[in-house]
C-alpha positions, 0 to 999 in steps of 0.5 A: 066333346066327350071326356075320353077325347079330353083325356086323350088330348091331355095325354097327347099334350103331356107326351109332346111337352114333357121332354121338349123344353117347353113345359108340360105342366104349364101346357097342361094347366093352360089346356085345362083352363081352356076347355079340357077340364081340371084333373086331379094331382094324381092324374097329372102326375100319372100321365107324366109317368107315362112319358117317363116310361117312354124314356125308360124304354128308349134308354133301357140299354144305357140303364142296363149298362149302368146297373149291370156294369156298375163295377166299372169306374165310369159307370159307377161315377155316373150312377152316383151323380144320378143318385145325388141329383135325384136326392137333391130334388127329392129333399127339396121337394119334400121341404116344399111340400112340408112348407105347403107350397102349391102350384099356381092355378092361373095362366099369368105366372105360367106365361111369364115363365114361358117368356123368361125361360125362352129368353134365358134359353137363347142366352144360355144356348149362345153361352154354351156354344162358346165352351169346348165340347165336353161330354163329362158330367161333373159333380157341379153339373149333378148338383145343379141339375138336381136343383134345377129340376126342383126349381122347374117343379115349383114354377110351371112354365120353366120346363124341367127338361129345359132347366136341367139340360141348360144347367148341365150345358152351362156348367160343365157338360156343354155337349148337347146330347150328353147334357140331354141324356143326363137330364132325362135319366135323372127325370126317370126316378124323379117322376116315378117317385112323384107318382108313387108318392101321390098314389100313396097319398090318394090311397091313405086319404081314401080318395082311390074310390073317387079317382077316375082310373079309366081316364088315368089309364088312358092318359098314361098310355097315350102319353107314353106312346106320344112321348116315345115318338117325341123323344125319339125325334128330339134326340135325332133333332139335337144332333144337328140343331139347337134348342133356339126354335123351342125358345122362340115358340115359348116366347111367342106363346107366352106373349100371346097368353099375356095379351089374350088372357086377363090378369089373374085368369 
């Protein structure tokens, strides 16, 4: 298998999994372990930025509305909450980096995160269904989404989208579409910032000359195209369906990995 095919497959995996609540980081780690090869941190974050670009394009009208009509009280309040959620993630992420935290490089913890996250999603979906339909994003939701985003970032397999969506649904924004929109919009500055930070590190360390920019560019484009299709589908799907099928997939996939992959593998 040529390297360009491997890169294309990684871009497809990232595009499909970044916003579906099944963990993109976990799937990329597993894919790299099983034949697609390990990639640099910049590559992994860069193709995530491709998926974020897709969401930016999908939500561009909403983003434009928030930025150009910020004098409107509701829009200004929403922007402040997005900013607070992002800042919480950024500060906690900075602390994690300074403490030397590194993502696990074995499949077993990812598998357990997939299973536990799947069980939690089923329980959370049922709890959210008992609440009145609320579209408002409260300050509690904004704070908890920021925390959830960080927790998902340091535990591959949990899924950033799943963690943030259900944090919103359980603690105030019970409407599935409204919770998803806030979770996705918070992800936009977060992932762009993460990509910029990683790029700055590479440039400062002199690693730019050793980065495979062709592979990164291809992965970015493929991820953006696939994510655009996946998110468009997801936004239509959640209007009439729950997230439970994704939870079942997570549990089945995680159990399969625990059975098939040796401990520490």
